[in-house]
N, CA and C atoms as a LAMMPS dump frame, in Angstrom:
ITEM: TIMESTEP
0
ITEM: NUMBER OF ATOMS
204
ITEM: BOX BOUNDS ff ff ff
-5.0000000000000000e+02 5.0000000000000000e+02
-5.0000000000000000e+02 5.0000000000000000e+02
-5.0000000000000000e+02 5.0000000000000000e+02
ITEM: ATOMS id mol type element x y z
1 1 1 N 28.541 121.111 -48.16
2 1 2 C 27.367 120.667 -48.909
3 1 3 C 27.475 121.196 -50.328
4 2 1 N 27.078 120.363 -51.286
5 2 2 C 27.12 120.754 -52.686
6 2 3 C 25.902 121.572 -53.073
7 3 1 N 25.59 121.529 -54.327
8 3 2 C 24.467 122.303 -54.854
9 3 3 C 23.138 121.627 -54.533
10 4 1 N 22.256 122.366 -53.921
11 4 2 C 20.916 121.865 -53.622
12 4 3 C 20.096 121.925 -54.903
13 5 1 N 19.587 120.761 -55.329
14 5 2 C 18.821 120.711 -56.571
15 5 3 C 17.36 120.34 -56.359
16 6 1 N 17.042 119.78 -55.198
17 6 2 C 15.692 119.288 -54.956
18 6 3 C 15.167 119.744 -53.609
19 7 1 N 13.864 119.959 -53.566
20 7 2 C 13.169 120.278 -52.316
21 7 3 C 12.106 119.209 -52.144
22 8 1 N 12.187 118.477 -51.046
23 8 2 C 11.198 117.439 -50.763
24 8 3 C 10.437 117.832 -49.505
25 9 1 N 9.137 117.666 -49.554
26 9 2 C 8.298 117.917 -48.385
27 9 3 C 7.601 116.605 -48.049
28 10 1 N 7.878 116.109 -46.838
29 10 2 C 7.242 114.886 -46.365
30 10 3 C 6.087 115.314 -45.464
31 11 1 N 4.908 114.825 -45.762
32 11 2 C 3.701 115.176 -45.015
33 11 3 C 3.344 113.992 -44.112
34 12 1 N 3.501 114.189 -42.796
35 12 2 C 3.228 113.143 -41.811
36 12 3 C 1.881 113.396 -41.14
37 13 1 N 1.131 112.322 -40.897
38 13 2 C -0.108 112.421 -40.122
39 13 3 C 0.235 112.436 -38.641
40 14 1 N -0.328 113.395 -37.901
41 14 2 C -0.168 113.453 -36.455
42 14 3 C -1.551 113.605 -35.839
43 15 1 N -1.641 113.444 -34.526
44 15 2 C -2.917 113.646 -33.837
45 15 3 C -3.407 115.082 -33.984
46 16 1 N -2.479 116.014 -34.171
47 16 2 C -2.829 117.433 -34.289
48 16 3 C -3.069 117.856 -35.741
49 17 1 N -2.934 116.931 -36.683
50 17 2 C -3.081 117.265 -38.101
51 17 3 C -1.828 116.874 -38.859
52 18 1 N -1.679 117.394 -40.04
53 18 2 C -0.537 117.04 -40.886
54 18 3 C 0.674 117.893 -40.512
55 19 1 N 1.817 117.224 -40.375
56 19 2 C 3.09 117.884 -40.094
57 19 3 C 3.91 117.844 -41.376
58 20 1 N 4.287 119.007 -41.898
59 20 2 C 5.08 119.109 -43.12
60 20 3 C 6.552 119.291 -42.749
61 21 1 N 7.4 118.381 -43.215
62 21 2 C 8.836 118.449 -42.946
63 21 3 C 9.548 118.65 -44.282
64 22 1 N 10.285 119.73 -44.373
65 22 2 C 10.959 120.128 -45.609
66 22 3 C 12.414 119.655 -45.584
67 23 1 N 12.86 119.109 -46.709
68 23 2 C 14.247 118.664 -46.866
69 23 3 C 14.799 119.244 -48.16
70 24 1 N 16.026 119.702 -48.111
71 24 2 C 16.717 120.188 -49.305
72 24 3 C 17.796 119.176 -49.648
73 25 1 N 17.812 118.72 -50.898
74 25 2 C 18.644 117.597 -51.299
75 25 3 C 19.526 117.932 -52.493
76 26 1 N 20.696 117.307 -52.508
77 26 2 C 21.558 117.387 -53.684
78 26 3 C 21.117 116.352 -54.71
79 27 1 N 20.845 115.143 -54.239
80 27 2 C 20.466 114.031 -55.104
81 27 3 C 19.133 113.461 -54.633
82 28 1 N 18.325 112.98 -55.554
83 28 2 C 17.033 112.4 -55.185
84 28 3 C 17.192 111.211 -54.245
85 29 1 N 18.246 110.439 -54.419
86 29 2 C 18.48 109.278 -53.562
87 29 3 C 18.672 109.634 -52.1
88 30 1 N 18.99 110.894 -51.817
89 30 2 C 19.2 111.331 -50.434
90 30 3 C 17.908 111.311 -49.619
91 31 1 N 16.76 111.289 -50.281
92 31 2 C 15.492 111.294 -49.549
93 31 3 C 15.361 110.024 -48.708
94 32 1 N 15.947 108.945 -49.161
95 32 2 C 15.887 107.673 -48.432
96 32 3 C 16.362 107.831 -46.988
97 33 1 N 17.534 108.409 -46.814
98 33 2 C 18.087 108.58 -45.464
99 33 3 C 17.221 109.497 -44.615
100 34 1 N 16.667 110.523 -45.209
101 34 2 C 15.824 111.464 -44.46
102 34 3 C 14.554 110.786 -43.967
103 35 1 N 13.937 109.984 -44.843
104 35 2 C 12.702 109.289 -44.459
105 35 3 C 13.002 108.249 -43.377
106 36 1 N 14.099 107.526 -43.526
107 36 2 C 14.471 106.517 -42.532
108 36 3 C 14.738 107.137 -41.158
109 37 1 N 15.271 108.355 -41.133
110 37 2 C 15.598 109.024 -39.865
111 37 3 C 14.39 109.698 -39.222
112 38 1 N 13.31 109.842 -39.971
113 38 2 C 12.155 110.586 -39.478
114 38 3 C 11.18 109.728 -38.704
115 39 1 N 9.99 110.251 -38.495
116 39 2 C 8.939 109.465 -37.854
117 39 3 C 8.641 108.206 -38.683
118 40 1 N 7.938 107.288 -38.115
119 40 2 C 7.607 106.021 -38.771
120 40 3 C 7.028 106.273 -40.157
121 41 1 N 7.514 105.533 -41.155
122 41 2 C 7.099 105.795 -42.54
123 41 3 C 5.628 105.485 -42.794
124 42 1 N 4.994 104.698 -41.935
125 42 2 C 3.56 104.456 -42.116
126 42 3 C 2.713 105.665 -41.737
127 43 1 N 3.35 106.694 -41.156
128 43 2 C 2.616 107.931 -40.859
129 43 3 C 2.702 108.931 -42.015
130 44 1 N 3.432 108.573 -43.065
131 44 2 C 3.57 109.468 -44.221
132 44 3 C 2.282 109.462 -45.03
133 45 1 N 1.755 110.648 -45.239
134 45 2 C 0.575 110.814 -46.085
135 45 3 C 0.99 110.931 -47.548
136 46 1 N 2.05 111.732 -47.785
137 46 2 C 2.57 111.886 -49.143
138 46 3 C 3.936 112.57 -49.073
139 47 1 N 4.662 112.468 -50.174
140 47 2 C 5.946 113.151 -50.315
141 47 3 C 5.899 113.923 -51.627
142 48 1 N 6.2 115.211 -51.554
143 48 2 C 6.275 116.048 -52.753
144 48 3 C 7.746 116.35 -53.03
145 49 1 N 8.156 116.169 -54.267
146 49 2 C 9.527 116.476 -54.656
147 49 3 C 9.472 117.497 -55.781
148 50 1 N 10.15 118.625 -55.556
149 50 2 C 10.14 119.73 -56.507
150 50 3 C 11.567 120.122 -56.854
151 51 1 N 11.766 120.639 -58.029
152 51 2 C 13.067 121.175 -58.437
153 51 3 C 13.308 122.439 -57.63
154 52 1 N 14.479 122.549 -57.024
155 52 2 C 14.801 123.706 -56.202
156 52 3 C 15.597 124.71 -57.017
157 53 1 N 15.179 125.957 -56.945
158 53 2 C 15.901 127.016 -57.636
159 53 3 C 15.71 126.953 -59.144
160 54 1 N 16.516 127.709 -59.818
161 54 2 C 16.455 127.784 -61.28
162 54 3 C 17.601 126.96 -61.835
163 55 1 N 17.281 126.12 -62.804
164 55 2 C 18.32 125.319 -63.436
165 55 3 C 19.263 126.172 -64.259
166 56 1 N 20.321 125.553 -64.748
167 56 2 C 21.288 126.298 -65.559
168 56 3 C 20.745 126.568 -66.958
169 57 1 N 19.657 125.858 -67.325
170 57 2 C 19.047 126.044 -68.64
171 57 3 C 17.553 126.329 -68.463
172 58 1 N 17.211 127.499 -67.947
173 58 2 C 15.793 127.8 -67.746
174 58 3 C 15.034 127.771 -69.071
175 59 1 N 13.821 127.259 -69.037
176 59 2 C 13.016 127.19 -70.242
177 59 3 C 13.285 125.968 -71.098
178 60 1 N 14.219 125.124 -70.681
179 60 2 C 14.558 123.933 -71.443
180 60 3 C 13.349 123.008 -71.517
181 61 1 N 13.064 122.491 -72.694
182 61 2 C 11.966 121.542 -72.89
183 61 3 C 12.531 120.122 -73.007
184 62 1 N 11.672 119.134 -72.876
185 62 2 C 12.088 117.749 -73.035
186 62 3 C 12.697 117.526 -74.413
187 63 1 N 12.058 118.09 -75.431
188 63 2 C 12.528 117.911 -76.795
189 63 3 C 13.908 118.544 -76.995
190 64 1 N 14.088 119.734 -76.465
191 64 2 C 15.381 120.406 -76.605
192 64 3 C 16.471 119.667 -75.817
193 65 1 N 16.106 119.113 -74.661
194 65 2 C 17.078 118.383 -73.848
195 65 3 C 17.565 117.126 -74.555
196 66 1 N 16.701 116.499 -75.34
197 66 2 C 17.106 115.303 -76.085
198 66 3 C 18.187 115.611 -77.108
199 67 1 N 18.268 116.865 -77.53
200 67 2 C 19.273 117.254 -78.536
201 67 3 C 20.601 117.688 -77.906
202 68 1 N 20.644 117.81 -76.607
203 68 2 C 21.88 118.239 -75.933
204 68 3 C 22.948 117.17 -76
């Protein structure tokens, strides 16, 4: 496995309440396969996608990134 850059949490509705399933991803496109393999997608309440770990350029702003 390569470098994990993203953390996605899929929140599924169940009879017992919300079930949170955490996925660690190299690429954002990888979430597709995880969702397809999971419970029925109509049970998804929401999906949160967060940057995992610290980037190689901590503190980088949008403006500074445009100059890279």
